N, C-alpha and C positions, 0 to 999 in steps of 0.2 A: 681373832677379831675380824679378819677378812671373811671367814665363814659365817659369822653372825651377821655381817652387813649383807652378804649375799642372801641369807635366809630372810632377812627383813625386806630386802628389795623384791624377792619373789612373792612374799605375802602381800606387799603393796600392789604388785602387778595384778594379783588375782583378787583385789578388794571387790567386795560384792556390790554391784550396782543393783538397781531394781530388776525384778523378774516378774513377768505377768504370765499367769497360768490359765486364766479364764476371763471371758467377757460375758456379762449378762445385761441385756440380751446380746446375741451374736449378730443380730441384724435389725434393721428398722425400715419403716416406710419413709420415703423422701418427703421432706417438708413437715414431718411430724416430730415435735420435741419429745424427748424421752430421757429417762434417767439411766445412765450407764454405770454399772458396778464392775470395777476392775478388781480381780483377785490375784494375789501374788505374794512377793516378799520385797521388803525395802520400799514400800509405798508410803513414804514419809509425808508429813504435812508439806504443802507447797508443791506436790507432784503436779505435773502438767502433761497434757496429751499432745503428742506430735503425730500428725496424720495429714494425708492429702485429701481426706474427706472434706468436701466443702460444707463446713458447719462451724458453729461457735461451740466451745467447750468451756463451761463454767464450773469450777470446782465447788462441790457442796460439802457440807459437814460429813463426817464418817457415817456409814450406814448404821441403822439401829443395832446396838450391841446385843449380842446373844452369846450362847456358848461357843459358837464357831467364829465370832467376830473379833479376833485378836488384833491388837494394835499393829499397824504396819502391813497388815495382810490384805486390806481393802481400801479402795479409793472410790469416790462417787462423784459423778459429773452430770450436769444438765447438758444435754447435747441437742442442738437445734440445727438439723440439716436444712440446707437451702432447698426451696421448692423446685429449683431447676437442676438439682444434683442428678447426675446420670446414675441409673441403676447399675450396680456392679460391686466389685470388691475393693476395699481400701485397707491399707496397713494402719495399725494402731500401735503406738509405742508410748511408754511413760518416761518422762524425764524428771529427774530429781537432782539435788546437789551432788549425789553420789555417782551419777551417770545416767545412761539411757538404756532402756530395757530391750529385750527381744521384741520381735514383731508378732502380733496376732492379726488375723484377717477379720474384717468387719464387712457386712454386706448391706447395701442399700437396695431396696426393692420398690416396685411401683404399686404393689397391692397392699391393702390394709393388713395389719399385723395382729396376730393373736399370740400372746405369750403363754407358754406352758408353765403352770404353777410350780411343778416339782423341780424345774430348772433354776428357780430363784435361790440365791444363797440362804442357807438356814432352813429351807423348806424340807418337809419329809418326802422321801422318795416313793415311787411306785403308786402314786395316787390315780393314775389313769392307765393301768396296765391290764385291765380286763374290760369286757363288754359291759359289765354291771356298773363300773365306775367311770365309763367313758363320758367326758364332757361334750356338749354339743358345739359344733362349729357353724358360724354364720354362713348363709348362702352366698354364692358368688365367688369370684377369685379371692383367695386369702392366703397369707403366708403364716404357717405355724412356726413359731420361734421357740426352740428348745434345744436341749442337748441330750443325746443318748449316751449313757455311760455303761460301757461293757455290753454284755448280751441282754439288752433291754428292748422292750417294745412299748409303744404308746398307742392307745386306742382312742378314737374320737367318733362322735355321732355326726353323721351328715344327712341332711334331708334332701330328697330329690323327688322329682315327678317324672312320669314316663313321657 
């Protein structure tokens, strides 16, 4: 009996709270609202974001369902960063009734953002890995927001004058 109680206590001690494995996008321009998709495990209904990022976080319905959109694996939020937010990095965590997640880092920048299409959940990969398929990037300072997975490269077209 004593051994069974100890086994039960150890299982409860390691009860799984939420875990986040990815944020899309990984960063944003200050003062610009965007949709944040959090990927992980245990992201149940009622999940809330905990962060020092000066912004409001409004839970949205689950992302569009597709073959990769399993229940509890994704949460979606409307994030409205304040216009006076300092550029820098901020911790992002998810809180649910089961506990609080690990931390992933989110970046706020001062330049306009361009999101890489292949970094979005459910998107096909390798869409901009060659000169022939390189998408154009607007002129001026810009932040390209995406994720490199493994030995990958991304190619973009930039216009410039002498």
